[in-house]
C-alpha positions in Angstrom: 7.9 17.4 21.9 4.9 16.1 20.0 5.2 16.1 16.2 3.4 19.1 14.6 1.3 16.8 12.4 -0.9 15.9 15.4 -1.7 19.6 15.9 -2.5 19.8 12.1 -4.8 16.8 12.4 -6.5 18.3 15.5 -7.2 21.5 13.6 -8.0 19.9 10.2 -11.3 20.3 8.4 -13.5 17.4 7.4 -12.8 16.3 3.8 -15.6 16.9 1.4 -16.6 13.5 -0.1 -17.8 14.8 -3.5 -14.9 17.3 -3.8 -12.3 14.8 -3.1 -13.6 12.4 -5.7 -14.0 15.2 -8.2 -10.5 16.4 -7.8 -9.2 12.8 -7.8 -10.8 12.2 -11.2 -9.2 15.3 -12.6 -5.8 14.5 -11.3 -6.3 10.8 -12.4 -6.7 12.0 -16.0 -3.6 14.3 -15.8 -1.4 11.5 -14.4 -2.9 8.5 -16.3 0.3 7.5 -18.2 2.4 7.9 -15.1 -0.1 5.9 -13.0 0.0 3.1 -15.6 3.8 3.1 -15.4 3.8 2.7 -11.7 1.2 0.0 -11.9 3.3 -2.0 -14.4 6.4 -1.6 -12.3 4.5 -2.9 -9.2 3.2 -5.9 -11.2 6.7 -6.7 -12.7 8.3 -6.9 -9.3 5.7 -9.5 -8.3 7.0 -11.9 -10.9 10.0 -13.3 -8.9 7.7 -13.7 -5.9 5.1 -15.6 -7.9 7.8 -17.8 -9.4 9.3 -18.7 -6.0 5.8 -19.5 -4.6 4.4 -21.6 -7.5 7.4 -23.1 -9.5 8.5 -25.5 -6.7 5.0 -27.0 -6.3 4.0 -26.9 -10.0 5.0 -30.5 -10.7 2.7 -31.6 -7.9 -0.2 -29.7 -9.3 0.4 -31.1 -12.8 0.5 -34.6 -11.3 -2.8 -34.1 -9.6 -4.5 -32.7 -12.7 -3.2 -35.6 -14.8 -4.6 -38.1 -12.4 -7.8 -36.2 -11.5 -10.0 -39.0 -13.0 -8.2 -41.9 -11.2 -10.2 -42.9 -8.1 -7.2 -44.9 -6.9 -4.7 -42.1 -7.3 -2.5 -41.3 -4.3 -0.5 -38.0 -4.4 3.2 -38.8 -4.2 4.9 -35.5 -5.0 4.2 -33.7 -1.8 4.9 -36.8 0.3 8.4 -36.9 -1.2 9.3 -33.4 -0.1 11.3 -33.3 3.2 10.0 -31.2 6.1 13.2 -29.2 6.0 12.6 -28.1 2.4 9.0 -27.1 3.3 10.3 -25.0 6.2 12.9 -23.3 3.9 10.3 -22.7 1.2 7.9 -21.1 3.8 10.8 -18.9 5.2 11.8 -17.7 1.7 8.2 -16.8 0.9 7.9 -14.9 4.2 11.1 -12.9 3.5 10.1 -12.3 -0.1 6.7 -11.1 0.9 8.3 -8.4 3.1 10.7 -7.4 0.3 7.9 -7.2 -2.1 6.0 -5.0 0.3 8.9 -2.7 0.7 9.4 -2.3 -3.0 5.7 -1.7 -3.6 5.7 0.8 -0.8 8.5 2.7 -2.5 6.8 2.6 -5.9 3.5 4.0 -4.7 5.3 6.5 -2.4 7.1 7.8 -5.5 3.7 8.0 -7.2 2.3 10.1 -4.3 5.3 12.5 -4.4 4.8 12.8 -8.2 1.1 13.6 -7.6 2.1 16.5 -5.3 4.7 17.8 -7.8 2.1 17.8 -10.6 -0.8 19.0 -8.5 1.0 21.9 -6.9 3.4 22.6 -9.8 6.5 22.4 -7.6 10.1 21.7 -8.5 10.6 19.0 -5.8 13.1 16.3 -6.5 11.0 13.1 -6.2 13.9 10.7 -6.7 13.6 7.3 -8.4 11.0 4.5 -8.0 13.0 2.7 -5.3 14.7 5.7 -3.6 12.4 5.5 -0.7 13.2 1.8 -0.2 16.9 2.5 -0.2 16.6 5.4 2.3 14.0 3.8 4.7 14.2 0.1 4.2 14.2 -0.7 7.9 11.5 1.8 8.7 9.2 0.3 6.0 9.8 -3.2 7.4 8.8 -1.9 10.9 5.7 -0.2 9.5 4.8 -3.5 7.7 5.3 -5.5 10.9 3.2 -3.0 12.9 0.3 -3.0 10.5 0.5 -6.8 10.2 0.3 -7.2 13.9 -2.6 -4.8 14.3 -4.4 -6.5 11.4 -3.8 -9.9 13.0 -5.3 -8.7 16.3 -8.3 -7.2 14.5 -8.9 -10.4 12.6 -8.7 -12.5 15.8 -11.4 -10.1 17.3 -14.1 -11.7 15.2 -13.1 -9.9 12.0 -15.3 -6.8 12.5 -12.5 -4.5 13.8 -10.7 -5.1 10.4 -13.2 -2.7 8.9 -12.2 -0.1 11.5 -8.4 -0.4 11.0 -8.6 -0.4 7.2 -9.1 3.4 7.3 -6.0 4.2 9.3 -4.0 1.7 7.2 -4.9 3.6 4.1 -3.4 6.8 5.6 -0.1 5.2 6.7 1.6 5.6 3.3 0.8 9.3 2.6 1.6 10.2 6.2 5.0 8.5 6.0 5.8 9.7 2.5 5.2 13.4 3.3 6.8 13.2 6.8 9.7 10.8 6.4 11.4 12.0 9.5 8.6 10.7 11.7 9.1 7.6 13.9 7.1 4.4 13.1 5.1 4.9 16.3 4.2 8.4 15.4 3.2 7.4 11.9 0.8 4.7 13.1 -0.5 7.0 15.9 -1.1 9.9 13.4 -2.9 7.5 10.9 -5.3 6.3 13.7 -5.8 9.9 14.9 -6.8 11.1 11.5 -8.7 7.9 10.7 -10.7 8.1 13.9 -11.6 11.8 13.4 -13.2 11.3 10.0 -13.7 7.5 9.9 -17.1 7.5 8.2 -16.3 9.8 5.3 -12.9 8.2 4.8 -14.4 4.7 4.8 -16.8 5.9 2.1 -13.9 7.3 0.0 -11.8 4.2 0.5 -14.7 1.9 -0.4 -15.7 3.9 -3.6 -12.1 4.4 -4.7 -11.4 0.7 -4.1 -14.4 -0.3 -6.2 -13.3 2.0 -9.0 -9.7 0.8 -8.8 -10.9 -2.8 -9.2 -13.0 -2.1 -12.3 -10.0 -3.2 -14.4 -10.7 -6.8 -13.4 -13.8 -6.7 -15.7 -11.5 -6.4 -18.7 -10.0 -9.9 -18.2 -7.8 -8.6 -15.3 -5.5 -6.7 -17.7 -7.5 -3.5 -17.2 -6.4 -3.4 -13.5 -3.2 -1.8 -14.8 -5.2 1.3 -15.8 -7.3 1.6 -12.6 -5.4 0.2 -9.7 -3.6 3.5 -8.9 -6.8 5.6 -8.6 -7.2 4.8 -4.9 -3.7 6.4 -4.3 -4.9 9.6 -5.9 -7.8 9.7 -3.5 -5.4 9.1 -0.6 -3.3 12.0 -1.8 -6.3 14.4 -1.7 -7.4 13.1 1.7 -4.0 13.9 3.1 -3.8 17.3 1.3 -7.3 18.4 2.4 -6.8 17.4 6.0 -3.1 17.7 7.0 -2.0 19.8 4.0 1.4 20.9 2.8 3.6 23.8 3.9 4.5 25.7 0.7 8.1 25.8 -0.4 9.4 23.0 1.9 11.0 19.8 0.4 9.6 16.3 0.9 10.2 14.8 4.3 11.3 18.1 5.8 8.1 20.1 6.1 7.5 19.2 9.7 11.0 19.0 11.3 11.0 19.4 15.0 13.2 19.0 18.1 12.5 16.3 20.7 
């Protein structure tokens, strides 16, 4: 049996561009401190990844900087590293990147659930920042692999299709967070179905919210902490105004069905 979300998407109404942005700004102001907290947590969990990526090669970069003015300088640091160590380093980075993605997925999933709780004034138990990662670690990995594969194919197809798939990709997180019982295939399928139906207006919302979320870069990059979560507020309202919520049903259980 097909998941009920597909019928909801089929019967959904077109999101109003101005209304979504207006409501997003209002909820952004209400949840500002909470959004900053989620942004800080997301940035903190990146620190171990950055250390693993850059610390091993830092001596080599320092050596190159120190000898930048020497025309006879021959880099030696990278030549002394064995191929085995390079392979291990690349594998560790690959694994860490997926772990980082799972944790960030969980943090912003928690933020979306908190947005619903505040917006609808419900008593839902939204769990902790990493509850979603604990409960659905394997599923998030599969979603990440699926989106990465699609993005790779889109990139190989002369880059232009990447603009097409970026809209469904933006819908993957809210669809999963509010329908956690769905299979990975259905999540991706639903994201593309909703994205295809309202691609132009959704692309406009993603573009504008992305620009606004990046405004913090102007303030010496530190300001990104205060703006980066705005795009998730927009994603929340896109989901709410199209798929919607069924009142009184807990997270992840509002669309249970029997196959």
